[in-house]
C-alpha positions in Angstrom: -8.7 -14.6 -19.4 -8.8 -13.3 -15.7 -6.8 -10.4 -15.1 -4.4 -9.7 -11.9 -3.0 -6.4 -11.0 0.6 -6.0 -9.8 1.8 -3.3 -8.0 5.6 -2.5 -9.2 6.8 -1.2 -5.9 9.0 -4.0 -4.2 7.0 -4.3 -1.3 4.2 -6.1 -3.5 7.1 -8.7 -4.8 7.4 -11.2 -2.1 3.7 -12.4 -2.3 3.9 -12.2 -6.2 7.4 -13.5 -6.5 6.4 -16.9 -7.6 4.2 -15.4 -10.6 6.6 -12.8 -11.9 9.4 -15.3 -11.5 7.2 -17.7 -13.3 7.7 -20.1 -10.6 3.8 -20.7 -10.4 1.4 -21.2 -13.3 0.1 -18.4 -14.9 -3.5 -19.0 -16.6 -4.3 -15.3 -16.4 -2.9 -12.1 -17.3 -0.6 -9.7 -15.0 -1.1 -6.2 -15.4 1.5 -3.7 -13.8 0.9 -0.4 -12.4 1.3 2.0 -9.3 -1.6 2.1 -6.7 -3.8 4.7 -8.0 -3.5 3.1 -11.4 -4.6 0.0 -10.2 -7.4 1.5 -8.0 -8.6 2.9 -11.2 -8.3 0.0 -13.1 -10.0 -2.2 -10.9 -12.9 0.0 -10.4 -13.8 0.3 -14.2 -13.4 -3.4 -14.3 -10.5 -3.7 -16.7 -8.6 -5.9 -14.1 -10.4 -8.5 -12.0 -8.5 -9.0 -9.0 -5.5 -7.0 -7.8 -3.4 -5.5 -4.7 -5.3 -2.3 -4.3 -4.9 0.5 -1.9 -6.9 -0.1 1.4 -8.9 3.0 1.2 -10.2 1.9 -2.3 -12.5 -0.9 -0.3 -13.6 1.8 2.3 -14.5 4.5 -0.7 -16.4 2.1 -2.8 -18.7 0.0 -0.3 -20.2 -3.1 -1.9 -18.0 -3.0 -5.2 -15.0 -5.4 -3.7 -14.8 -8.5 -1.8 -11.5 -9.2 0.0 -9.2 -12.5 -0.8 -8.7 -14.1 2.6 -5.0 -14.2 4.0 -3.3 -11.4 1.8 -2.4 -8.0 2.7 0.7 -5.7 2.7 1.1 -4.8 6.1 3.6 -2.7 8.1 4.2 -4.5 11.5 5.9 -1.2 13.0 7.8 1.3 10.8 7.5 0.9 7.0 10.5 2.5 5.4 8.5 3.7 2.3 6.1 6.0 3.1 8.3 9.3 3.9 7.2 12.7 5.0 10.0 15.1 4.6 9.6 18.3 6.2 11.5 21.7 6.8 9.9 22.1 10.0 9.0 19.9 12.8 5.8 17.8 12.1 3.9 19.4 15.0 4.7 22.9 13.4 3.2 22.5 9.9 0.0 23.8 11.0 -1.1 26.3 8.1 2.0 25.2 6.1 2.0 23.8 2.8 2.2 19.9 2.5 2.8 18.2 -1.1 1.1 14.8 -1.7 1.9 12.4 -4.0 -0.9 11.5 -6.8 0.9 8.0 -6.6 -1.4 6.7 -3.4 -4.6 7.4 -2.0 -4.1 5.2 1.3 -0.6 7.1 2.3 -2.3 10.6 1.9 -5.5 9.4 4.1 -2.9 8.3 6.6 -0.8 11.4 6.8 -4.0 13.5 7.3 -5.2 11.0 10.1 -1.6 11.7 11.8 -1.6 15.6 10.9 -5.0 16.1 11.9 -5.7 13.6 14.7 -2.3 13.0 16.4 -0.6 16.4 15.7 -3.7 18.6 15.5 -2.5 20.6 12.7 -4.1 21.6 9.6 -1.8 22.6 6.7 -2.8 23.4 3.1 -2.5 20.5 0.4 -1.1 20.7 -3.1 -0.8 17.4 -5.3 2.5 16.2 -7.1 3.7 13.6 -9.5 6.5 11.8 -8.0 9.6 11.2 -9.9 8.4 14.1 -12.3 7.9 17.0 -10.2 9.6 18.7 -7.4 7.5 20.4 -4.9 10.3 21.7 -2.9 9.7 25.0 -4.0 6.1 25.2 -3.3 5.9 23.3 0.0 6.8 22.9 3.4 6.9 19.1 3.3 6.3 16.4 1.1 4.7 13.0 1.2 6.9 10.2 -1.2 5.9 6.7 -1.5 7.5 3.3 -2.5 10.9 2.6 -3.6 11.6 6.3 -4.6 10.9 7.1 -0.7 13.6 4.5 0.3 15.9 6.0 -2.0 15.0 9.8 -1.0 15.3 8.8 3.0 18.8 7.7 2.7 20.0 11.2 1.2 17.2 13.7 2.0 18.3 17.0 2.1 15.1 18.1 4.6 15.8 18.6 8.1 12.8 16.1 9.3 12.1 13.1 8.1 8.8 10.6 9.3 8.3 7.1 8.5 4.3 7.3 8.3 4.4 3.6 9.6 6.3 4.3 12.6 4.1 7.0 13.4 1.1 5.2 12.9 2.2 2.3 15.2 3.3 4.8 18.2 -0.1 6.4 17.8 -2.2 3.2 17.7 0.0 0.6 18.8 -1.7 -1.2 15.5 0.1 -2.7 12.3 -1.1 -0.7 9.1 -2.7 -2.5 6.2 -1.5 -0.5 3.1 -3.1 -2.8 0.5 -5.7 -5.7 0.0 -6.1 -8.2 -2.6 -9.6 -7.0 -4.2 -11.8 -8.6 -6.5 -14.2 -6.6 -9.0 -17.7 -7.9 -7.5 -18.8 -9.2 -11.0 -20.5 -12.8 -10.7 -18.8 -14.1 -14.3 -15.5 -14.4 -12.8 -16.0 -16.7 -9.4 -15.7 -19.3 -11.1 -12.2 -19.2 -12.0 -11.2 -16.9 -9.1 -10.6 -20.5 -7.1 -7.8 -21.2 -9.4 -6.2 -17.7 -9.0 -6.5 -17.6 -5.6 -4.5 -20.9 -5.2 -1.9 -19.8 -7.2 -1.1 -16.4 -5.7 -1.0 -18.3 -2.1 1.4 -20.4 -3.6 3.2 -17.6 -5.2 3.2 -16.1 -1.6 4.5 -19.2 0.0 7.4 -19.2 -2.5 8.1 -15.6 -2.2 8.3 -15.7 1.7 10.5 -18.7 1.9 13.0 -17.3 -0.7 13.4 -13.4 0.5 17.1 -13.4 0.6 17.6 -15.4 -2.5 15.1 -12.8 -4.3 17.0 -9.7 -2.7 20.4 -10.7 -4.2 18.6 -11.4 -7.4 16.2 -8.3 -7.9 18.8 -5.4 -6.9 18.4 -3.7 -10.3 14.8 -4.4 -10.8 14.2 -2.0 -7.8 17.5 0.1 -7.8 17.8 -1.3 -4.1 20.7 -2.8 -2.3 19.9 -6.6 -1.5 20.5 -6.1 2.4 17.8 -2.9 2.1 15.4 -5.2 0.1 15.5 -8.1 2.7 15.3 -5.8 5.6 12.4 -3.8 4.0 10.4 -6.9 3.2 10.9 -8.3 6.8 9.0 -5.0 7.9 5.7 -6.6 6.5 3.0 -9.2 7.2 1.6 -10.5 4.2 -1.4 -12.4 5.9 -4.6 -10.7 6.9 -5.3 -12.3 10.3 -6.9 -10.6 13.5 -4.5 -7.9 14.0 -3.9 -6.4 10.8 -7.8 -6.5 10.5 -7.7 -4.7 13.8 -5.6 -2.1 12.3 -7.6 -1.9 9.0 -10.8 -0.9 11.1 -9.0 1.5 13.4 -7.7 3.3 10.1 -11.1 3.1 8.5 -12.6 4.7 11.7 -10.0 7.5 11.9 -10.7 8.2 8.0 -14.2 8.6 8.8 -13.4 11.0 11.7 -11.7 13.4 9.5 -14.5 12.8 6.9 -12.3 11.3 4.2 -14.6 8.2 4.1 -18.5 7.0 5.2 -18.0 4.7 8.5 -17.2 1.0 7.1 -19.8 -1.5 8.3 -17.9 -4.7 7.9 -15.0 -6.5 5.5 -16.5 -8.7 2.5 -14.5 -11.9 1.9 -14.6 -14.0 -1.1 -15.0 -17.6 -0.4 -14.5 -20.8 -2.4 -17.8 -21.2 -4.3 -19.6 -17.9 -3.6 
């Protein structure tokens, strides 16, 4: 039985809503986790398909294929990738920035913005969000996911930055946070067609019922229905020309700061491959 990863943050819920709410058939196992956990499981082959950090694809060339028309992409601002800082962002040179261990893509995005847009080079430490508070060690901290939305509403820091908004101002492009990636193992391809159809069916259901899903899942994500609805409408869940352009721009900048090797192309799964 194939295993499908599911990011537990609310941004992944609309495309997987039909699956999670059992509105679509489920002839496979759903495995939940945070992005870095799912990245590792996909790499190790303990899950077969997952919405996985976009940087994971670039860090492991040739290891994955991408499912078409699926991504988690912020069109402008994102709300859930938050940098809280004791000083203005342009003053973070040689300061200390705490990076969450929950995300690889957002860490590289922050480095791109700091080092290329603002031309500052802070020192970095890592922390486990939700378990550790790095505020006494760091001048700024990066938080992701639903916790970031909750923190933004009541932050004690004088400066808060939405990284999706900063990226869009910097490039004029959307930002691709996650891609549905396929572990490149030949013996699973016969079953991928059915899984892909179910994911696409689930996505259609989710996007057609955003308001209803927001009302029904406030306790799941500990966020008000209006916040969930507004948040989900910030995203594109497709992977068309603009999303691909934004992703390749990200990869180009990531290579420029030495986070990855240059990415030659995007390899898509096709039915019958």
